Residue, then its C-alpha position, 0 to 999 in steps of 0.5 A: m317063304n320059298v318056292s321051288l319047281e320039280q320037273i316030273d317030265a317035259v310037260n308035268a311039274v310040281v311047284t312047292v311053296d314052303i311057308k312058315r307061320e312067321d311069314f303070315a302071323a303079323d298079317v293074320a293078327k292085323e286082319v283079325a283086329q280089323m274084323g274086331v272093329r268092323h264086326p264087334l263081338k257081342g258085349f264088346r265095343p268095336g276094337k275092344a274085344p280081347k285078342s284071344l277071343l277075336m282069334k277064336f272067332y275069326g282066326p281060322s277063316v282069316t288065317a285061311d284067307v291070308v295064307d291062300r292069298m300069300v301062297g297064290k301070289a307066290l305061285y303065280d309070281h313064280i310062274r310069271e318070272n320063270n316064263l312057264h307056259v302053263l296049260g289050264e290052271p295049277l291044281p292042288n297036289e294030293d300030297t299037300k296035307v297041312d294044318i294052318m292053325n297048328d303047323e309052324e312050317m307048311a308045304f303047299k304043292f301044286d301040279l302044273g301041266l306045261a305046254p310042249a316046246i314047239e320048234l316049227k318054222l314056216n318055209k317054202r318047203i312046206n306045201v299046202p293045197y288051195y282049191n279053186i272051185e270050177v264054175t260050170d255052165q250049169m252053175v251059171d244057168d242055175a244061178i240065172a234061173h234062180d234070179r229070174k224067179r226071184l226077180g219075177t212078178l206074180v201074174d194071174g194063172e190058170v193052173s197052179d204049180k208048187e211055186s204058185m200063191l193061191r187065195g181061197s176060203m176055208i171051212e173046218l169039217d167035223e169027223q164025218g166030213n161035214d161043215k162043222e157047226d160053229g167051226i172055223k171059217v176063213e175068207r181069202t187066206v193065202i196058201s202056197a204048196r212051197y211052204m208045206n212040210d208034208e208032200d201029200e198035202a202039198a200035192k193037193f195044191v198043185g195042178v188046181k184051177v180057180g173054183d176047185t174045192f178039196v179037203f186038206n189038213p193044215y196040221k199035217a201040211y205044216d207039221g203042226n207048226a203053230a206059227e204057220l197055222q195061226g197065220l193061215l187060220n187067223i186064230d190064237r197061237n195056243e188054239a192053233a197048236e191043237m187044231k188038227s181038223d180037216f178043212r174044205v178049201t175053195i180056190e178063188e185066185i191063182k198067182v203064178n210067178q212070171e220069170a223076169e225077162m233077160n233085159e237091162e233092168f234084170f241085169k241091174g237087178v242082179l248085178g247092181t244099178e251101176t253095172e254096164v252090162k248090156d247083153e246076155a253074153a256079158f251078163r253070163e260072164a258077170v254071173r260066172e265071176m260073181i259065183q267065183r267070188a262067192n266060192v272064195p270063202e269056201s276055198n279059203y276055209r278049205f285052205t285052213v283045214d289043210a293048213q291045220r292038218i299039215l302044220t300040226d303034222k310038221a310040228g311033230d308028236l307034241q306030248l301033252p300032260e293028258e292025265f292032268l288035263k283030264r283032271f283039270l276038265k273034270l274039276r271044272r265040271e264039278q265047279d260048274e255043278k254039271e251032272n256028268t263030270e267024267v271025261s270019255d276017251e273020245e272026248a279027251q282025244s278030241m280035246f287034245k287034237q284041238l289043243r295041239w293045233q291051238l298051241v301050234k297056231d299060237h306059236l306060229a302067230q308069235e313067230l309071224g308077229i300077228k297083231v290085229e288092228k281095228e282096220d282088220i276087224d272092220t274088214a272082217a265085219f264087212i266080209f261077214a256082212q257080205q257073206q250074210l247078204s249073199q245067203y239071201g241072194i244079194y250078191n252085189a249089195p251097195e257098199d253103204l248097205v254092206r257097211q250098215q249091216a256090218e255095223r249092226y252085227m258089231q252091236d251084237d255081242r255074239a256076232r262081234e266075238a265071231i267077227q273078231e275071231h275071223a279077223i285074227d284067223n284072216k290075218f293069221y292064214a294070210a301070213v301063212k299063205e305068204a310063208v309056205k308054198v301054196n299049190e293052187k288046183t281047180i277042181s269040180v264042186e263034186d270033188f271039192r265036197k269029196l275032200y270033206e268026205k275023205d276027212e270023215k273017213 
């Protein structure tokens, strides 16, 4: 058996595995005999059937298996021993035409797609911007207003607003607008305009007083959401999905949100019980710092976007085996029995762009000696948990709570995979920051958003 490589160009090659019948004949004979023992032919005791008969029954399939294993091993040994950086997987070459049962000598050819050589090295001559988002007084005001509502209390109100919680009774109406006989009647249900999807229906609950009666349509109000209707009307979920009747509602109680006062209790509710903030000025400064910390992930992510673009450009015009990759993807889709196996030009270009960056990233990660340890994953899980909690307005959660949340995420397969990817990226981009020149700039949140608009254009 002999294995040879023919280089077509920098990123395409053909590997030929030449094999003779004498290379595999003994293995085939041995496995055919074993098949005669494990699966004896009818009329023969195990291992007693003639070799010629066994070869007739089992020879073709056994020969195919033996040759496939032998050729596959030779192919991948050659790739490994010669350090070939293969993209995708080797694909059978169209020129391979063999008859394994009759040919004495066979040549199996495989097309290879090779990764391009990358010479990029990081240095301080490479400039990557890092954008800090400016925290304005308005952003501080908005955050405080949000927290005053969040930590406020419900009190009796005379007139409702969109945030009010209303309690009342409801009666289903017929098509003429009269109380429906045997219709749905709900006592002391809770309604709030803030959770409604339809603005016209929501507006009916704003500016009302105790004792007011009016007609509204729950199906329209909640856009047909069966779960919302089930809770509001206290009926079966299947029935709720088809409930499109109008209802007459009578308001019996109004609860409005009374904003939290700006005192030490409120400061602790926002900043954590261990805070030493005592006055409004210090509180505003603490909120400003909190918003700055919350913006760091956005700034870090933008750094990754710019670093990816700049470093890919610095790597030069990386040639890819494009036709090979399209063929590889198409065959993968056929194996997965997907209906549409064709690869559009737009899809191909997107795939090539992602692949070029992945190759540059892998090259740089090796150059930088990136290795992810358990400690890195634990840190990524902690940060991930903090970010998730901050989305619910919990910016200064106790460390124990964050760690408990992080442990829960690590029990989920999808979340754990995402966290591990974050850990790799965090360490990679931290190393990139150290190796290149980082140009820090402070810009407004509006200008920060425009960076992405510019990317789309």
